[in-house]
Structures are given as C-alpha cells and as structure tokens.
C-alpha positions in Angstrom: -4.2 -2.1 17.5 -5.2 -0.6 14.4 -5.8 -3.6 11.8 -6.2 -2.5 7.9 -7.1 -4.5 4.7 -6.8 -3.2 1.3 -8.8 -4.0 -1.7 -9.4 -3.2 -4.9 -5.9 -4.1 -6.5 -5.6 -6.5 -9.7 -5.0 -6.0 -13.6 -5.9 -2.4 -15.2 -5.1 -1.7 -18.7 -3.2 2.2 -19.7 -4.9 4.9 -19.5 -8.0 3.4 -17.7 -9.3 3.6 -14.0 -9.3 1.6 -10.5 -10.3 2.5 -7.0 -8.8 1.0 -4.6 -10.6 0.9 -0.2 -8.7 0.3 2.6 -11.1 -0.8 5.9 -10.0 0.5 9.1 -10.9 -1.6 12.6 -9.7 -1.9 16.9 -9.2 1.7 16.6 -10.7 2.9 19.8 -10.5 6.6 20.1 -8.7 10.2 18.9 -7.8 11.3 15.9 -6.1 9.6 12.8 -4.8 10.9 9.0 -4.1 8.1 6.2 -1.7 7.4 3.4 -0.8 5.7 0.6 2.7 4.1 0.0 3.6 1.8 -3.1 6.3 -0.3 -3.7 7.0 -2.0 -7.2 9.8 -4.3 -8.0 13.3 -3.2 -7.6 12.1 -0.2 -6.1 11.8 1.4 -2.1 8.9 2.0 -1.1 6.8 6.0 -1.9 4.7 7.7 -0.6 1.6 8.5 -2.5 -1.2 10.3 -0.9 -2.1 10.8 1.9 -5.5 12.7 4.2 -6.1 13.9 8.4 -9.2 12.9 10.5 -10.9 15.6 8.8 -10.1 15.2 5.5 -7.4 18.6 5.9 -4.4 18.4 4.6 -4.6 16.3 1.7 -0.8 15.8 0.0 -0.2 14.0 -2.8 3.0 12.7 -4.6 3.9 15.1 -7.1 4.4 12.1 -9.5 0.8 10.9 -8.7 -1.3 14.5 -8.2 -3.6 15.1 -10.9 -4.5 11.4 -11.5 -5.2 10.4 -7.3 -7.4 11.0 -5.3 -7.6 10.3 -1.6 -10.5 10.4 0.9 -12.0 8.9 3.5 -15.6 8.2 4.9 -15.3 7.6 8.2 -19.1 6.6 9.1 -18.3 3.2 7.6 -13.8 3.8 8.7 -12.7 3.4 4.9 -9.9 5.6 3.1 -10.1 5.4 -0.8 -7.6 6.0 -3.1 -9.5 6.6 -7.0 -6.6 6.0 -9.3 -7.5 7.5 -13.0 -5.5 7.6 -15.8 -2.8 4.8 -14.7 -0.2 3.9 -16.5 2.5 1.5 -16.1 5.2 2.8 -13.8 2.1 3.0 -11.3 2.2 -0.5 -11.3 3.3 -1.4 -7.2 2.0 -2.5 -4.4 -0.2 -0.7 -2.8 -0.3 -0.5 1.8 -2.3 1.9 4.0 -0.6 3.1 6.3 -2.1 5.2 9.0 -0.6 7.4 11.5 -2.2 9.0 15.7 0.0 11.5 15.5 -1.4 15.6 15.2 0.0 16.5 11.9 0.0 14.5 9.0 3.2 12.3 7.2 4.7 11.3 4.2 7.5 9.6 6.0 7.4 5.5 6.0 8.5 5.5 9.3 6.1 8.1 10.8 3.7 5.2 10.0 3.1 2.5 12.6 0.2 0.8 10.9 -0.3 -1.2 7.8 -1.9 -3.3 5.4 -0.7 -6.1 3.5 -1.3 -4.2 0.5 -2.6 -5.5 -3.2 -1.5 -5.3 -6.3 -1.5 -3.4 -8.7 -0.9 -3.9 -12.4 -0.9 -1.3 -15.6 -0.4 -2.6 -18.5 -0.6 -2.4 -22.8 
C-alpha cells in the first residue's frame, strides 16, 4: 500500500548531471528502506543505490560509486538520486523501490513496492 512515483528523467549529454526524485505516499507506520534500480535495453535489472530510513547504510553499485548520490528527505517523503558525470552506459529506465525490512537490501526480489520507472538517456 505504498505508492512510488519517479520523476526527473530525460535526455542529457555525456558528462552532464541529472537528479531523479521518488515521491512516496500511502505509508502509515514503521520505517522503510529505499533503493534505486535500473534496466537498460536488452539487459537485466540491476541495483544502483540504497539508503536506510534514517540515512544509515547507504550502498552503491561499483558502476556508479563516486558519481551518484542517494539521499532522502523524510519531511516531504521524497528520495533522490543525484547523477553526475553521466555516461552512455547509464542509459536505462530507473525504478524507485521501497522495502520494509529492518536491514537494507540490494536484491530486487527483496523490494515489494515499486514505481513505474522514468527514462534516462545519455548521449554525446
């Protein structure tokens, strides 16, 4: 009963920056973890970044570490993914996910709540 809506996707030049947002609604109680996954054409869905309810235990895929930053503002129920130094390999549909477990997970199968996704296209 948690709804997630991503926004901020679009077209960007190689080396540019983009910030994705995930608005969370429907949560009534308990802490939850948030994560970003992505799926490129012809590839499997892959983990990008995750963050605990209190901002603890941030985790990044090796492919984005140092370039992407996940953050959250619980006051407005929003999770962000700041993407810098974008590469063509970052082109994908980006999904926001929520998990009610006590620990931060990096497997898609451990996240029961998902957004519809937002397209990010990086080109020269």
